[in-house]
N, C-alpha and C positions, 0 to 999 in steps of 0.2 A: 814336352808333350803339349799339344794344343788342348786347352780346357774344353773346347767345343766337342771333342770326341767323346762319345758315350759308348761304353762297351755293352754289347747285348748279353754277353755272358763272361764272367770273370772266372777262369779256371785257376787252380792253384799254381800251375806253371806260369801264368801271367801275373799273378798277384804281387810278387815281389817288385816287378817293374812298375806296376800301378802305384804301389805304396811309395817306392823310391821317387817316382815322378811327382807324387803329392808332397814330397819333402820329409817322409818318415824314414828313419834309419831302421832297417829290417834285417834280421838274421833268420836263417832257416836251419832247423834241426829236426831230423826225422819227420819230414813233411809238415812240421809245425812252423808257423811264422811268428817271430817274436818282434813286436813293433815297439820301438821307443817313442813315447809321446813327445811332442814338440816342446810344450811349455810346462810340463810337470814330470818329475822323475818317477815314471811308472812304465811298466811293460804290459802290453796287451798281447795275449797269445791268440793267434787265429789259425783255425784248421778247418778242413773240409771233410764232410762225411755225408754220404748219400745225397748229393746235390744241395747241401746246406753249408753255409759258411758260418762257423761259430767264432765268437769273440769272447774272450774271458780274461779278467785281470784279478789276481789274488790280492786281497786287501789286508787280511789279517788272519792268523791262526786263532780259532776259537779258544784254544787252551790258554791263550794269553789274555783273555777277556773275562771279566766277572760275568757269571751267569745271572742276568738281571732282566726283568721284564721291561724296564725302562729302555734298555738298549734295543730290544726288539721292537718296542713301540716306536722309537725314533727312526729306526731303519725302515719300518713299514711306512711311516709318514713320508720319508724321503723317497721311497720306492715309487710312490704315486706321482711324484714330480719329475722323475728322470726318464720317462718314456722317450725313446724306445728301449733303452737298456734297463736292466733290473738287478736288484740285489738278491743273492742266493747263498746257500751253504753247499759247499762241495765236500764230499766225503761221508763216511758212515761213522757210527759211534765208535767202532773199533779202530778207525783210521784217524789220521790227521784231518780234522774238520776245519774248513776255512771259509771265511766270508769272501764272496767273490762278486764282481760285477759281470754280467753276461748279456749277450744278445745273439740272435741267430737270424741270418738272412738266406732266403732262397737264391741260389745262383742263377736260376732262369731269369733272363732279362735284367740281371744285376748291373747297375752302372756305378761309376766311381762316386757319384753324389751320395749314394746310399752308404758307401764305405766312409766317406768324409763325415757324414752326419753321425754315424755310430762312433767313430774315433773322437770327434768333437765332443760328444756327450760323455765319453769316458774321461776326456781331459777336463771337462767342466765340472764333473761330479766327483771324481776321485778325491780331490782335496776336501770337499764338504763331508764326505763319508768318513774319511780318515780322521777328521776333526772330531766327529762323533765317537768313533772307535777309540781314540786316544783318551777320552773322558772315562771309558770303562776298562782301561788296561789294569791288570792286577798289579 
């Protein structure tokens, strides 16, 4: 694919081709795209809902971490530096609660450069955040 081509709108049906053309190994399961990052062993789940493209990677189950104010302070400090992605908690008290990295893009006028930026940020920051999480493992 010629890198000069900019997609006005990336629909889920086109997304796998775009990701493959960018060099990402991608699997599809139940309309979810599972993208293997190039330089770090992690998977980013991508799905579309209401003209938004969601990116999410699970980093750790909260049950495996010490409940510690210092952990949350460090994650909040990192969160300020990793824009456009952000750290969050997925799940409720009664469910498996997990630390995730997440981002959401509007599919209107979405081009592949925005997808590249988001995936690059995931790849750049997952190792940093995992290093912090490892300090607080039970």
